N, C-alpha and C positions, 0 to 999 in steps of 0.2 A: 461255355454255357450260353445258351441263347436267351435273348431278352423276350420273354413271352408276352410282354405288354407292348412291344414295338412293331408296328407295321410301317414300311416305307413305300411311298408311291412316288416314282420318278416319272415326271411328265417329259416325254421325249418325242412328241408328235409334230413339232413345228417345222415349217418349210424353211424359215430363215430368209425370207425374200429380201430383207435389207442387206444381206450379205452379197446379194447379186451373184448367186451361185446356184447351179442346178442340184447341188448336193445338199441333203438335209443338214440343218445347222449342227445337230449333235454328231454328225459323221465327220465334221472337220477335225483335223488333227492338231494336237498341241503336245509337245513333250513326248512324241512317239506313240501316242494313243489317241483314240477318238475322244471327244468331249464326254460322250455318254459312258465310255469305259472308265474315265476318271471319276465320274459320279458314282457308278456302281461300286468301284473299288474303294472309294472313300466311305461308303456306307457299310462295307463288310465288317470292319472292326466293331461296329455297334451290335453285331450279332442279332439282327432283328428276327422276329418270328416269321416274317414274310416280307418279301420285296416284290412289288409289282412295277414293271416298266410299261408305261403306256406309250404305244407307238402309233403313228399315223402315216404321214408322208414318208415314202420309201421304207415302209414298215418292215419288210423282209430283211433289208440290209441292216437296219437299226437293230432288229431282233438278233441277227447273227453275231453282233458284237456286244450286245447288252444283256446277255443271259445272266440273270442274277443267280447266286447259289441256290438257297432255299426260296424259291419264288416262281414267278411266272411273267411272261410277256403277254400283253393283251393289245389288240388292235382296235382303237376307237372307231375307225372307219368301217370295220366289219362287225361291230357290235359284240365283240368277244370280251369286253371289259366287264368286271363286276359293277353293279349299280353304283354310280357316283365316282368311281375310281379316276375317270378322266377329268373330273371337275374339281375334286377335292379329296382329302384323305378320309372323309367319313365313310366312303364305300368300303375301303379296306378295314377300317376300324370296326364297322358294323358286323363284319364277318366273324369277329372274335367271340360274339355272344352265342 
C-alpha cells in the first residue's frame, strides 16, 4: 500500500569537488552500489506517492542508476524540475493539491 501523503525529493545534483574526483559524488560506490542507489533503495520501503530525483552534474549518468520506482528524474540544469523541487520539498508537496 502506498503512502499517499508522502513525496520524497532526493537531491543528487552536486559535483563533489571536495572529493577531488571527476565523478559526481552520488556516483561513487560503497558496498557495491552507487551512493544514490543506496538512497533510492532506502526510500522504497516507505512506499511514497512519488519520488523525485533531482540531478545536475553528470545528470544522464546519475539518472541511469537513480530511477525511482513510482517517480521521476528531473534535471535542474535543464529546467525540467517541478517548481521548487531542486531547492526544497515544497515543490513536490505542492503538486498533491
